[in-house]
C-alpha positions in Angstrom: 20.2 2.9 -14.4 17.1 1.2 -15.8 17.0 0.6 -19.5 15.5 3.6 -21.3 12.9 1.3 -22.9 11.7 -0.2 -19.7 8.5 1.1 -18.0 9.4 3.2 -15.0 7.4 2.0 -11.9 6.8 2.9 -8.3 6.3 0.1 -5.8 3.7 1.8 -3.6 3.8 -0.8 -0.8 6.8 -2.8 0.4 8.2 -3.7 3.8 11.9 -3.0 3.4 12.6 -3.3 7.1 11.6 -6.9 7.2 14.6 -9.2 7.4 13.8 -11.0 4.1 14.6 -7.6 2.4 16.7 -5.7 4.9 19.4 -8.4 5.1 20.2 -7.7 1.5 18.8 -4.2 1.1 21.6 -3.0 -1.3 20.9 -6.0 -3.6 17.1 -5.6 -3.3 17.4 -1.9 -4.4 19.8 -2.7 -7.2 17.5 -5.3 -8.6 14.5 -3.0 -8.3 16.4 -0.3 -10.2 17.4 -2.7 -12.9 13.8 -3.8 -13.3 12.6 -0.2 -13.7 11.3 0.3 -10.2 12.7 3.7 -9.5 10.9 4.6 -6.2 9.4 2.7 -3.2 7.2 3.4 -0.2 8.2 1.3 2.8 5.4 0.7 5.1 5.1 0.9 8.9 3.0 -1.7 10.8 3.7 -0.8 14.5 4.6 2.5 16.3 7.1 0.5 18.4 9.1 -0.3 15.2 8.4 2.9 13.3 12.0 4.0 13.4 13.1 1.2 11.1 11.2 2.2 7.9 11.8 5.9 8.7 15.6 5.2 8.9 15.5 3.4 5.5 13.6 6.2 3.9 16.0 8.8 5.4 19.0 7.0 4.0 17.7 6.7 0.4 16.6 9.5 -1.9 14.2 7.3 -3.7 12.4 5.7 -0.7 9.6 7.2 1.4 7.7 5.7 4.3 4.5 5.5 6.2 3.7 5.3 9.9 0.8 3.2 11.2 -0.6 0.2 13.2 -1.6 -2.9 11.2 -4.9 -4.4 12.4 -3.0 -7.5 13.6 -1.2 -5.2 16.1 -4.3 -3.3 17.3 -4.5 -5.5 20.5 -0.9 -5.4 21.5 0.5 -2.0 20.6 0.0 0.2 23.6 -0.6 3.3 21.4 -2.7 1.6 18.8 -5.6 4.1 19.1 -3.6 7.0 20.6 -4.0 9.9 18.2 -1.3 12.0 19.8 1.3 9.2 19.5 0.4 8.5 15.9 0.7 12.2 15.1 4.1 12.4 16.7 5.4 9.3 15.0 4.3 10.7 11.6 6.3 13.9 12.1 9.1 12.9 9.7 10.2 14.5 6.4 10.0 11.3 4.4 6.6 10.1 5.9 4.0 10.4 3.1 1.1 8.3 4.5 -0.6 6.9 7.6 -0.9 3.1 7.8 -1.1 0.4 7.1 -4.3 0.4 9.1 -7.6 -1.3 8.7 -9.6 -4.5 9.5 -8.6 -8.2 9.2 -11.1 -10.8 10.3 -9.3 -13.7 8.8 -7.1 -13.9 11.9 -8.2 -13.0 15.4 -5.0 -11.3 16.7 -7.2 -8.3 17.8 -10.9 -8.0 18.4 -13.0 -6.2 15.8 -13.5 -3.4 18.2 -9.8 -2.9 18.9 -9.2 -2.9 15.1 -11.9 -0.4 14.5 -10.7 1.9 17.3 -7.2 1.9 15.9 -8.4 2.3 12.3 -10.5 5.3 13.2 -7.7 6.9 15.2 -5.4 6.6 12.2 -8.0 8.0 9.9 -8.3 11.0 12.3 -4.6 11.7 12.0 -4.6 11.2 8.3 -7.4 13.7 8.0 -5.7 16.2 10.3 -2.3 16.0 8.6 -3.7 15.8 5.1 -1.9 12.5 4.5 -3.4 9.5 2.6 -4.2 6.4 4.7 -3.1 3.0 3.5 -5.8 0.5 4.3 -5.6 -3.2 4.8 -8.9 -5.1 4.4 -9.4 -8.8 4.7 -12.6 -10.7 5.2 -14.2 -7.5 6.5 -15.8 -5.9 3.5 -19.1 -4.7 5.0 -17.5 -3.2 8.1 -14.7 -1.7 6.1 -17.1 0.0 3.7 -19.3 1.2 6.6 -16.3 2.7 8.5 -14.9 4.4 5.4 -18.3 6.0 4.6 -19.0 7.0 8.2 -15.6 8.6 8.6 -15.9 10.4 5.3 -19.1 12.0 6.5 -17.1 13.4 9.5 -14.6 15.1 7.1 -12.9 14.4 3.9 -9.7 12.2 3.8 -8.0 10.2 1.1 -6.4 6.8 0.8 -5.9 3.5 -0.9 -7.1 -0.1 -0.3 -3.8 -1.8 -0.7 -3.1 -5.3 -1.9 -6.7 -5.5 -2.9 -8.3 -9.0 -2.7 -11.8 -8.1 -1.5 -15.1 -8.0 -3.3 -16.3 -5.8 -6.1 -18.8 -4.0 -3.9 -16.1 -2.8 -1.5 -13.9 -1.6 -4.5 -16.8 0.3 -6.0 -17.9 1.9 -2.7 -14.2 2.9 -1.9 -13.8 4.5 -5.4 -17.1 6.3 -5.0 -15.7 8.2 -2.0 -12.5 9.0 -3.8 -10.2 6.1 -2.8 -7.6 4.4 -4.9 -7.3 0.6 -5.4 -3.8 -1.0 -5.4 -3.1 -4.4 -7.0 -0.3 -6.8 -5.9 1.1 -10.1 -7.2 -2.3 -11.7 -6.3 -3.4 -10.4 -9.7 -1.2 -12.9 -11.4 -2.4 -16.0 -9.5 -4.3 -18.6 -11.5 -7.4 -18.5 -9.4 -7.7 -14.7 -9.3 -10.2 -14.3 -12.1 -12.6 -12.3 -10.0 -9.9 -9.9 -9.0 -8.8 -9.5 -12.6 -12.4 -8.5 -13.4 -12.3 -5.9 -10.7 -9.0 -4.6 -12.0 -10.5 -4.3 -15.4 -13.4 -2.3 -14.1 -11.7 0.3 -11.9 -11.4 3.8 -13.2 -8.0 4.4 -14.8 -7.1 7.3 -12.5 -7.6 5.2 -9.3 -5.3 2.2 -9.8 -1.9 1.6 -8.3 0.6 -1.3 -8.3 2.6 -2.7 -5.4 4.4 -5.8 -4.2 3.6 -6.0 -0.5 7.0 -7.6 -0.4 8.3 -9.8 1.1 4.9 -11.5 0.7 2.8 -12.6 -2.2 5.4 -12.9 -4.9 3.7 -12.9 -8.3 4.0 -15.5 -11.0 6.6 -16.7 -12.0 8.2 -16.2 -8.6 5.6 -17.8 -6.4 7.0 -19.5 -3.4 9.9 -17.2 -3.1 10.3 -14.0 -1.1 8.8 -11.1 -3.0 10.8 -7.9 -3.6 10.2 -4.6 -5.3 11.7 -5.7 -8.7 8.7 -8.0 -9.1 6.4 -5.0 -9.4 7.0 -5.4 -13.1 5.1 -8.7 -13.2 2.0 -7.2 -11.6 2.2 -4.2 -13.8 2.3 -6.4 -16.9 -0.7 -8.4 -15.8 -2.7 -5.2 -15.0 -1.8 -3.9 -18.4 -3.0 -7.1 -20.1 -6.2 -7.1 -18.1 -7.0 -3.5 -19.2 -5.8 -3.9 -22.8 -2.9 -1.5 -22.3 0.8 -1.6 -23.1 3.0 -2.0 -20.0 4.7 1.4 -20.7 1.2 3.1 -20.7 0.2 1.3 -17.5 3.5 2.3 -15.8 2.8 5.9 -16.8 -0.7 5.8 -15.5 0.0 4.1 -12.2 3.1 6.3 -11.6 1.0 9.4 -12.0 -1.8 8.0 -9.8 0.8 7.2 -7.1 2.3 10.7 -7.1 -1.2 12.2 -7.0 -2.2 10.2 -4.0 1.1 10.4 -2.1 1.6 14.0 -3.0 4.4 14.6 -0.5 6.7 12.4 -2.6 9.2 14.6 -4.5 11.0 12.7 -7.1 14.7 13.5 -7.7 
């Protein structure tokens, strides 16, 4: 069990089915628990592989999952914009969110139109099922804000901009429509001063922490595969940026995570 004096954290975004983690899942989960990471959401990126994160969640009381299509997959997943298929895939007792979905213009694995169509379909399912949507946004701030605001006018939904690394305007516009902002190990990078300023500015009741493991390991683990245990480093940096103690920031982000992902029931 975690030390009673350690902050108790939730890693709100990890990819436990990826081989860097799944090949040593017992070890990964033991190290997370030792670090004070008591619960994890493992994220789906393709409908064609959705069974893997669902199986991991089903096998562990402290793990939940999402179902979605990453924007990189919007051009090659046959059901990337199929609302019925997304709805069916999300019908699982441990599924607490739709996504990750969104826009990524840094790479051109899918056209902007394919990404937008898939993103809007996933928003529709999230709205219908009253599940939060986990949003990936990279180099697409203007289009992302426009789609979120347009879709919100069609009917309320909720969600989070995960692994946030975009500009302050997108963060402010997302928070203005009720979204949460999640910070990853990028917050610890030497050149992330602009991101730390955004993290300091965001409302206290709208911030989460995550790893996005196995990617983006925080300092002092840069260059290694990331894992949920390293949530502690991002939490410590977020606490420092906001002038809080880590235990307070853990309590705040934990409460925010449970409010957003409200189908998580902690044992």
